[in-house]
C-alpha positions as CSV (number, residue, x, y, z in Angstrom):
1,M,-40.6,46.7,82.7
2,A,-39.9,43.6,81.1
3,R,-40.1,43.8,77.4
4,I,-42.6,41.8,75.4
5,A,-40.4,39.7,73.5
6,L,-40.1,40.5,69.8
7,E,-41.0,36.9,68.7
8,R,-44.4,37.7,69.4
9,E,-46.7,37.7,66.2
10,A,-48.8,40.7,67.2
11,N,-48.0,44.7,66.8
12,M,-49.3,46.2,70.0
13,L,-49.4,49.1,72.9
14,T,-47.0,47.9,75.3
15,R,-46.5,50.9,77.8
16,L,-48.8,53.9,78.5
17,S,-47.3,56.6,81.3
18,I,-49.5,59.7,82.4
19,R,-48.3,62.3,84.1
20,N,-50.6,65.3,85.6
21,I,-53.4,64.6,83.4
22,V,-57.0,65.9,85.0
23,L,-57.2,63.2,88.1
24,I,-54.2,61.3,87.3
25,E,-51.0,62.5,89.1
26,A,-48.7,59.4,87.7
27,L,-49.5,56.4,85.9
28,D,-47.5,53.6,84.3
29,L,-49.6,50.7,82.3
30,E,-48.3,47.8,80.7
31,F,-50.0,46.2,77.9
32,A,-49.8,42.6,76.2
33,G,-51.4,41.0,73.4
34,G,-55.0,39.8,73.3
35,L,-58.1,41.2,75.1
36,G,-57.1,43.7,77.6
37,V,-60.8,44.9,79.7
38,L,-60.8,48.0,81.9
39,T,-63.6,48.4,84.5
40,G,-64.8,50.7,87.3
41,E,-67.8,52.5,88.5
42,T,-69.2,55.3,86.3
43,G,-67.2,58.6,87.0
44,A,-63.9,56.8,87.9
45,G,-61.9,58.2,85.0
46,K,-61.9,55.6,82.2
47,S,-62.6,58.6,79.8
48,I,-59.3,60.2,81.1
49,L,-57.4,57.6,79.9
50,L,-58.8,57.6,76.2
51,D,-58.4,61.5,76.4
52,A,-54.6,61.0,77.5
53,L,-54.2,58.4,74.6
54,G,-55.8,60.8,72.0
55,L,-53.3,63.4,73.2
56,V,-50.4,61.4,72.5
57,L,-52.0,60.5,68.9
58,G,-52.2,64.1,68.1
59,N,-55.4,65.1,69.1
60,R,-56.2,68.9,70.1
61,A,-54.4,70.0,72.7
62,D,-56.5,71.2,75.7
63,S,-55.0,73.0,78.5
64,G,-58.0,71.8,80.7
65,L,-56.4,68.3,80.7
66,V,-53.4,69.8,82.8
67,R,-54.0,68.5,86.4
68,S,-54.9,71.5,88.6
69,G,-52.2,73.2,90.2
70,E,-49.7,71.9,88.0
71,E,-47.6,73.5,84.9
72,R,-47.4,70.8,82.9
73,A,-48.4,67.2,81.7
74,S,-47.2,64.6,79.6
75,V,-48.1,61.2,77.9
76,T,-45.6,58.7,76.6
77,A,-47.1,55.6,74.5
78,S,-44.7,52.9,73.5
79,F,-45.5,50.4,70.8
80,E,-43.6,47.0,69.5
81,F,-44.0,45.5,66.1
82,A,-43.3,42.1,65.1
83,H,-43.7,43.4,61.5
84,W,-43.2,47.2,61.0
85,P,-46.4,48.5,58.6
86,G,-44.6,49.6,55.4
87,S,-46.6,52.9,55.7
88,L,-45.3,53.5,59.3
89,R,-41.9,53.1,58.1
90,Q,-42.6,55.4,55.2
91,S,-43.8,58.2,57.4
92,L,-40.8,57.9,59.9
93,D,-38.6,57.9,57.0
94,Q,-39.8,61.2,55.4
95,A,-39.3,62.5,58.7
96,E,-35.9,61.5,58.8
97,I,-36.4,59.4,62.3
98,E,-34.3,56.2,62.2
99,I,-35.2,53.2,64.9
100,E,-33.4,50.3,64.9
101,P,-34.6,47.1,64.6
102,G,-35.9,45.6,67.9
103,E,-36.2,49.3,69.1
104,P,-39.8,50.4,70.3
105,L,-41.8,53.4,68.8
106,I,-42.1,55.8,71.4
107,L,-44.6,58.8,71.1
108,K,-44.6,61.6,73.6
109,R,-46.9,64.8,74.1
110,Q,-46.0,67.2,76.6
111,L,-48.9,69.7,77.4
112,R,-48.6,73.4,79.5
113,A,-51.1,74.8,81.5
114,D,-50.9,77.8,79.2
115,G,-52.0,75.5,76.2
116,G,-48.7,75.1,74.7
117,S,-47.5,71.6,73.5
118,K,-44.8,69.6,72.3
119,A,-44.3,66.4,70.3
120,F,-41.7,63.5,70.1
121,V,-41.1,60.5,68.4
122,N,-38.3,58.6,70.1
123,D,-36.8,61.8,72.0
124,Q,-36.9,63.7,68.5
125,P,-39.0,66.8,68.2
126,V,-41.4,66.4,65.7
127,G,-44.6,68.3,64.5
128,V,-48.0,67.4,65.8
129,A,-48.8,66.6,62.3
130,L,-46.5,63.7,62.4
131,L,-48.4,62.2,65.4
132,R,-51.6,62.5,63.7
133,E,-50.3,60.7,60.4
134,L,-48.9,57.7,62.4
135,A,-51.8,57.7,64.8
136,P,-54.4,55.5,62.1
137,T,-51.5,52.8,61.9
138,L,-51.1,52.6,65.6
139,V,-54.7,52.9,67.5
140,E,-58.2,52.5,66.4
141,I,-60.5,53.6,68.8
142,H,-64.5,52.8,68.4
143,G,-66.6,54.9,71.0
144,Q,-70.0,56.1,71.5
145,H,-69.4,59.1,68.8
146,D,-66.9,57.4,66.5
147,D,-66.7,59.4,63.3
148,R,-63.4,57.6,62.1
149,G,-62.6,54.1,61.3
150,L,-65.2,51.7,59.9
151,V,-67.8,54.7,60.1
152,N,-65.8,57.0,57.5
153,A,-66.8,55.7,53.9
154,R,-63.4,57.0,52.8
155,G,-61.9,53.8,53.9
156,H,-64.9,51.4,52.6
157,R,-63.5,50.5,49.3
158,Q,-60.3,49.6,51.0
159,L,-61.7,47.6,53.4
160,L,-63.7,45.6,50.8
161,D,-60.8,45.0,48.4
162,R,-59.0,43.7,51.4
163,F,-62.1,41.4,52.1
164,A,-62.1,40.4,48.5
165,G,-58.2,39.4,48.7
166,G,-56.5,42.2,46.8
167,E,-56.7,45.8,46.2
168,G,-56.7,46.3,42.4
169,E,-52.7,46.7,41.8
170,G,-53.1,45.9,38.2
171,V,-56.0,48.7,37.9
172,A,-53.8,51.3,39.4
173,A,-50.8,50.4,37.0
174,A,-53.6,50.6,34.2
175,W,-54.8,53.7,35.3
176,R,-51.2,55.4,35.6
177,E,-50.5,53.9,31.9
178,W,-53.6,55.5,30.9
179,R,-53.3,58.8,32.6
180,T,-49.7,59.2,30.7
181,A,-50.9,58.2,27.5
182,R,-53.9,61.0,27.9
183,D,-51.5,63.6,29.0
184,I,-48.9,63.2,26.2
185,L,-51.7,63.2,23.8
186,E,-53.1,66.3,25.2
187,A,-49.7,68.2,24.8
188,A,-49.5,67.1,21.5
189,Q,-53.2,68.7,20.8
190,A,-52.3,71.7,22.6
191,R,-49.2,72.3,20.5
192,V,-51.0,71.5,17.3
193,A,-53.7,73.7,18.0
194,Q,-51.3,76.5,18.8
195,A,-49.4,76.1,15.7
196,A,-52.6,76.1,13.7
197,E,-53.7,79.1,15.4
198,D,-50.5,81.0,14.2
199,R,-49.8,79.0,10.6
200,D,-50.9,82.4,8.7
201,L,-48.5,84.0,10.7
202,L,-45.6,81.5,10.5
203,V,-46.2,81.3,6.7
204,A,-45.4,85.0,6.6
205,Y,-42.4,84.9,8.8
206,V,-40.9,82.0,6.9
207,E,-41.4,83.6,3.7
208,E,-39.8,86.8,4.9
209,L,-36.9,85.2,6.5
210,T,-36.3,82.9,3.3
211,A,-36.3,85.9,1.1
212,L,-33.9,87.6,3.8
213,A,-31.6,84.3,3.8
214,P,-29.7,85.0,6.8
215,E,-26.2,83.5,7.3
216,P,-24.6,82.6,10.3
217,G,-21.8,85.4,11.3
218,E,-23.0,87.5,8.3
219,E,-23.7,90.5,10.6
220,E,-20.1,90.6,12.2
221,E,-18.4,90.3,8.6
222,L,-21.0,93.3,7.4
223,A,-20.2,95.2,10.5
224,L,-16.4,95.0,9.8
225,A,-16.7,96.1,6.2
226,R,-19.0,98.8,7.0
227,A,-16.8,100.3,9.7
228,T,-13.4,99.6,7.3
229,M,-15.6,101.8,4.6
230,Q,-16.4,104.3,7.2
231,K,-12.9,104.8,7.8
232,G,-11.8,105.1,4.4
233,E,-14.5,107.7,3.7
234,K,-13.0,109.7,6.8
235,L,-9.4,109.5,5.3
236,A,-10.3,110.1,1.5
237,E,-8.8,113.5,1.6
238,D,-5.9,113.0,3.7
239,M,-5.1,110.1,1.3
240,A,-5.5,112.5,-1.9
241,D,-3.2,115.1,-0.3
242,L,-0.5,112.1,0.3
243,D,-0.8,110.8,-3.3
244,R,-0.3,114.4,-4.9
245,L,2.5,114.7,-2.9
246,F,4.2,111.3,-4.1
247,Q,3.1,111.9,-7.6
248,G,3.5,115.5,-8.4
249,S,6.6,116.8,-10.7
250,D,7.6,119.0,-7.6
251,S,7.2,116.1,-5.2
252,A,9.9,115.5,-2.5
253,L,10.3,112.2,-3.7
254,A,10.6,113.5,-7.3
255,S,13.5,116.1,-6.0
256,L,15.0,113.1,-4.2
257,R,15.2,111.3,-7.5
258,T,16.6,114.2,-9.2
259,A,19.4,114.9,-6.7
260,A,20.6,111.3,-6.9
261,R,20.9,111.2,-10.4
262,K,23.1,114.6,-10.2
263,L,24.9,113.1,-7.4
264,D,25.6,109.8,-9.1
265,R,27.4,111.9,-12.0
266,I,29.9,113.4,-9.4
267,A,30.1,110.7,-6.7
268,S,33.6,109.6,-8.0
269,E,35.2,112.7,-7.5
270,H,35.4,112.5,-3.8
271,P,34.5,109.8,-0.9
272,L,32.4,111.8,0.9
273,L,30.1,112.2,-2.3
274,E,30.0,108.5,-2.6
275,E,28.8,108.1,0.9
276,A,26.3,110.9,0.4
277,L,25.0,109.2,-2.7
278,A,24.7,105.9,-0.7
279,A,22.6,107.8,1.9
280,L,20.3,109.4,-0.7
281,D,19.7,106.1,-2.6
282,R,18.6,105.0,0.6
283,A,16.2,107.9,1.2
284,V,14.7,107.2,-2.4
285,I,14.2,103.4,-1.3
286,E,12.6,104.2,1.9
287,A,10.6,106.9,0.5
288,D,9.4,104.4,-2.5
289,D,8.2,101.6,0.2
290,A,6.5,104.5,2.0
291,E,4.8,105.4,-1.3
292,E,3.8,101.7,-2.0
293,K,2.4,101.4,1.6
294,V,0.1,104.4,1.4
295,R,-1.0,103.2,-2.2
296,A,-1.9,99.8,-0.8
297,A,-3.9,101.4,2.3
298,A,-5.4,103.6,0.0
299,E,-6.6,100.7,-2.4
300,A,-8.0,98.8,1.3
301,L,-9.7,102.1,2.2
302,S,-11.0,102.7,-0.7
303,F,-14.7,102.5,-1.0
304,D,-18.0,102.5,-3.1
305,P,-20.6,104.4,-1.6
306,A,-23.0,102.4,-3.4
307,E,-21.4,99.4,-1.8
308,L,-21.4,101.0,1.5
309,D,-25.2,101.9,1.3
310,R,-25.9,97.9,0.4
311,I,-23.9,96.6,3.1
312,E,-25.6,99.0,5.7
313,T,-29.1,98.4,4.5
314,R,-28.3,94.5,4.7
315,L,-27.2,95.1,8.1
316,F,-30.1,97.2,9.2
317,E,-32.5,94.6,7.8
318,L,-30.8,91.8,9.6
319,R,-30.8,93.7,12.8
320,A,-34.5,94.5,12.6
321,A,-35.5,90.7,11.7
322,A,-33.5,89.9,15.0
323,R,-35.3,92.4,16.9
324,K,-38.5,91.1,15.8
325,H,-38.2,87.4,16.4
326,G,-36.5,88.2,19.7
327,C,-33.1,86.8,19.0
328,Q,-29.5,87.6,17.7
329,A,-29.1,87.9,14.3
330,D,-26.8,85.1,14.2
331,D,-30.0,82.9,15.5
332,L,-31.8,84.0,12.7
333,P,-31.0,80.8,10.6
334,A,-31.9,78.5,13.4
335,K,-35.6,80.4,14.1
336,L,-36.3,80.0,10.3
337,A,-35.4,76.3,10.6
338,E,-37.7,76.0,13.7
339,M,-40.5,78.0,12.1
340,R,-40.3,75.5,9.1
341,M,-40.4,72.5,11.6
342,A,-43.5,73.9,13.3
343,L,-45.3,74.2,9.7
344,D,-44.4,70.6,8.9
345,A,-45.6,69.6,12.3
346,I,-48.9,71.0,11.5
347,E,-48.8,69.2,8.2
348,G,-47.8,66.0,9.7
349,G,-49.4,66.6,13.0
350,S,-52.8,64.8,12.2
351,E,-50.7,61.5,11.7
352,E,-49.2,61.8,15.0
353,L,-52.2,63.1,16.7
354,A,-53.9,59.7,15.2
355,R,-51.1,57.4,16.5
356,L,-51.4,59.2,20.3
357,E,-55.0,59.1,19.9
358,A,-54.7,55.2,19.5
359,A,-52.5,54.7,22.1
360,A,-54.5,56.6,24.8
361,A,-57.6,54.6,23.4
362,S,-55.7,51.2,24.0
363,A,-54.7,52.7,27.4
364,G,-58.3,53.6,28.4
365,Q,-59.8,50.2,26.9
366,T,-57.0,48.3,29.3
367,Y,-58.1,50.4,32.4
368,R,-61.8,49.9,31.6
369,D,-61.4,46.1,31.3
370,Q,-59.2,46.2,34.5
371,A,-61.6,48.3,36.2
372,E,-64.9,46.4,35.2
373,A,-63.1,42.9,36.3
374,L,-62.3,44.6,39.8
375,H,-65.9,46.0,39.8
376,A,-67.2,42.4,39.5
377,T,-64.8,41.4,42.0
378,R,-65.9,43.8,44.4
379,V,-69.8,43.0,43.6
380,A,-68.9,39.0,44.6
381,A,-67.2,40.4,47.6
382,A,-70.0,42.6,48.6
383,V,-72.4,40.0,48.7
384,R,-70.2,37.8,50.6
385,L,-69.6,40.6,53.2
386,D,-73.3,41.3,53.7
387,E,-74.2,37.6,54.4
388,A,-71.3,37.9,56.8
389,V,-72.2,40.9,58.7
390,A,-75.8,39.4,58.6
391,N,-74.5,36.3,60.6
392,E,-73.2,38.5,63.2
393,L,-76.2,40.9,63.8
394,A,-78.9,38.8,65.5
395,P,-76.4,37.7,68.3
396,L,-75.6,41.4,68.9
397,K,-79.4,42.2,69.2
398,L,-79.5,43.7,65.8
399,D,-81.5,41.3,64.3
400,A,-84.0,43.9,62.6
401,A,-81.2,45.5,61.1
402,R,-80.0,45.0,57.7
403,F,-76.5,45.9,56.3
404,R,-75.5,46.2,52.8
405,T,-72.2,46.9,51.0
406,A,-73.1,49.4,48.0
407,V,-70.8,49.3,45.0
408,V,-71.7,52.2,42.7
409,E,-69.9,52.9,39.3
410,M,-68.8,56.8,39.5
411,P,-69.2,59.0,36.6
412,E,-65.9,58.7,34.3
413,D,-64.4,62.0,35.7
414,R,-64.2,60.6,39.2
415,W,-62.5,57.4,38.1
416,G,-59.1,56.9,39.4
417,A,-56.2,54.4,40.4
418,H,-58.8,52.9,42.5
419,G,-61.2,52.1,39.8
420,M,-64.5,53.5,38.9
421,D,-66.3,52.2,42.1
422,Q,-67.6,54.3,45.1
423,V,-68.0,52.2,48.0
424,E,-70.0,52.7,51.1
425,F,-71.4,50.6,54.0
426,L,-74.9,51.0,54.3
427,I,-77.7,50.0,57.2
428,S,-81.3,49.9,57.8
429,T,-82.6,49.4,61.3
430,N,-85.8,48.6,61.0
431,P,-87.9,46.7,58.6
432,G,-88.6,48.9,55.5
433,A,-86.6,51.7,56.4
434,P,-84.4,53.1,53.8
435,F,-80.6,52.2,54.0
436,A,-78.4,55.1,55.3
437,P,-74.7,55.7,56.1
438,L,-73.8,53.9,59.5
439,A,-73.0,57.0,61.2
440,K,-76.4,58.9,60.2
441,I,-78.6,56.1,61.2
442,A,-77.2,54.1,64.2
443,S,-77.4,55.1,67.9
444,G,-74.2,54.9,69.9
445,G,-74.7,51.3,71.2
446,E,-75.9,50.4,68.0
447,L,-73.1,51.8,65.9
448,S,-70.4,50.1,68.2
449,R,-72.3,46.9,67.9
450,F,-72.3,47.2,64.0
451,I,-68.9,48.3,63.9
452,L,-67.9,44.8,65.9
453,A,-69.9,42.9,63.7
454,L,-68.1,44.3,60.6
455,K,-64.7,44.0,62.5
456,V,-65.6,40.2,62.9
457,A,-66.8,39.8,59.3
458,L,-64.0,41.4,57.7
459,A,-61.5,40.2,59.9
460,E,-58.9,42.8,58.4
461,E,-55.4,42.5,58.2
462,G,-53.1,45.4,58.3
463,G,-55.5,47.4,60.4
464,A,-54.1,49.5,63.8
465,A,-51.8,47.6,66.1
466,T,-54.3,48.4,68.8
467,V,-58.1,48.6,68.5
468,I,-60.2,50.0,71.5
469,F,-63.7,49.6,72.1
470,D,-65.2,52.2,74.3
471,E,-68.6,50.7,76.4
472,I,-69.6,48.9,73.2
473,D,-72.0,47.0,75.5
474,R,-73.9,50.1,76.8
475,G,-77.3,49.4,77.3
476,V,-77.3,45.3,76.8
477,G,-76.7,42.5,78.8
478,G,-77.1,38.9,79.2
479,A,-76.7,36.9,75.9
480,V,-75.9,40.0,73.8
481,A,-73.2,40.9,76.3
482,S,-71.9,37.3,76.0
483,A,-72.1,37.6,72.2
484,I,-70.1,40.8,72.4
485,G,-67.3,39.4,74.5
486,E,-67.1,36.5,72.4
487,R,-66.5,38.4,69.2
488,L,-63.9,41.1,71.3
489,A,-62.1,37.9,72.4
490,R,-62.2,36.3,69.0
491,L,-60.8,39.7,67.3
492,A,-58.1,40.1,69.9
493,S,-56.6,36.7,69.4
494,A,-54.3,37.6,66.5
495,G,-53.6,41.1,68.1
496,Q,-54.2,43.6,70.6
497,L,-57.6,44.6,71.6
498,L,-58.7,46.9,74.4
499,A,-62.1,47.3,75.8
500,V,-63.9,49.7,78.2
501,T,-66.7,47.9,79.8
502,H,-69.3,47.9,82.3
503,S,-70.5,44.3,81.0
504,P,-69.2,41.2,83.5
505,Q,-69.7,39.0,80.3
506,V,-67.2,41.2,78.5
507,A,-64.8,41.5,81.2
508,A,-64.8,37.7,82.1
509,R,-63.2,37.5,78.3
510,G,-60.3,39.4,78.9
511,T,-56.8,38.2,79.0
512,R,-55.6,41.0,81.1
513,H,-58.1,43.0,83.6
514,Y,-57.4,46.7,84.7
515,M,-59.6,48.2,87.0
516,I,-60.0,51.9,87.2
517,A,-60.9,53.6,90.4
518,K,-61.1,57.4,92.0
519,S,-60.0,58.1,95.4
520,S,-60.0,61.3,97.6
521,E,-57.9,62.2,100.1
522,G,-59.0,65.6,101.5
523,T,-59.6,67.8,98.8
524,V,-57.4,65.9,96.4
525,T,-59.0,63.2,94.2
526,R,-56.9,60.7,92.2
527,T,-57.7,58.0,89.4
528,S,-55.7,55.4,89.6
529,V,-55.5,52.2,87.4
530,T,-54.5,48.4,88.6
531,L,-53.8,45.1,86.7
532,L,-55.9,43.0,88.6
533,S,-54.6,39.4,90.1
534,E,-57.1,36.3,89.5
535,A,-58.5,36.7,92.8
536,Q,-58.9,40.4,92.5
537,R,-60.2,39.8,89.0
538,K,-63.2,37.4,90.3
539,E,-63.9,39.8,92.9
540,E,-64.8,42.8,90.5
541,I,-66.6,41.0,88.1
542,A,-68.5,40.1,91.0
543,R,-69.0,43.5,92.2
544,M,-70.0,44.4,88.4
545,L,-72.8,41.3,88.7
546,S,-74.3,42.4,92.2
547,G,-73.2,46.1,92.7
548,A,-72.0,48.1,95.6
549,E,-72.2,44.8,98.1
550,V,-70.7,41.6,96.6
551,T,-72.4,38.6,97.7
552,D,-71.2,35.0,97.6
553,E,-73.9,34.5,94.7
554,A,-72.3,37.1,93.0
555,R,-69.0,35.7,93.5
556,A,-70.2,32.1,92.3
557,Q,-71.6,33.5,89.3
558,A,-68.4,35.5,88.3
559,D,-66.6,32.2,88.6
560,R,-69.0,30.4,86.0
561,L,-68.4,33.3,83.8
562,L,-64.5,32.9,84.1
563,E,-64.8,29.4,83.6
564,R,-67.2,29.5,80.4
565,A,-64.7,32.5,79.2
């Protein structure tokens, strides 16, 4: 297949390949920009093409679509873009699918006879949900039972904004600022309200901790002092015994000193006595040193029962307070500071709330101003759109119908980034009849023609790459069919539009003409699609004009239709 040049201005469906779908065994179709028409006798299989396209766009997998006798079926659709829509790029980026510049977007759906299915985007396995997400940007189908696109009221506000020349970006920004200001205010109100509820308890806690006056590190110091005193208490009797041994008149140290004095008087009489005196002096010195150390230890381990009781009481109070407030004893000073701040917040909360309320009110007023300006823009655009649609109704044999774009201000709880309006397209099909939504009041043929009138009036940009009208001309002919064809061609001039049609007037407007036919060989029935040459096209339009037997008069009329087109 010759690739469509990327220099083309339109985004479009370029190729559709179908394998084993119902009556289609194998079919490869190439498409181009402009108006492509698909014709064929009733029952030839035009709906199969739309079913196949719907499958690759994420519609529910129906095993009944698999051709009889086959295990699996597949549909592949290729799209090319002169300018990639941002929403499409975003969806692909989120799915981590990379497509190089100039590379087509290829969707594929495989369906098994047992009902299972697989989906692919550029050969990468994906969930069917991604196909459904991409579908609105790729293909927009309007048929006899259309419940999407222009019929879906959820998209009417955006369509009107596009028609008006903008989509209210300022309103969206103002809405975000207002919502942020309200969130901050509500959070502050909740904090102050909670603090006010707890105020009496906070006051009691602050008074309690202030009286306790905890200090960082105090618990460790008290625990160490308590442990030391408890050791002294246990060693008190042993220390007393040591003191008696050192201080008594018959103590070992006293005996050593007495012996040293006596030895000192006679030591000069013999060298060995001098050595004995030196040893005894050393013993006295060591004994004195031991006595001093014992005395120092006794002083260090001495304890006052009253002081021990005070320390234990203080330690228990700190630990009890820590348990009460769910923290460590060393964190009590910080907890006290936190409670004091909470009380201060209650006292100063009214000023802060007043400031935040003023900020939220200002942001709200800015949003209202922006939303009201957008409302006025929408109302004015609605009048223009109603006039534009009205101009299209009579040529489409809808001259008794009326169209109205309803722009209604919603309650404040339904305002949003889109503004304060609900927008819906309404119609009245008969004089005096009430207005109602499109889908509820229009018949299949009327609905398609209303959609065509809307499409022409909106001349919307940024829609789907490919728009398909399925038998929009059902039940009409002559001038109405001609008007439909003229409008389809006008819509297709800037992009790609496909029309399944029974009308020769519509078919004559096509830039490409595909004929759908059904053939039988024994018990095997097949559907085929052929891109017609100019001569074949004239013959097909003549058939559409005259029926089974193509007459010269029909061929001449076909020539006239093609010339006028």
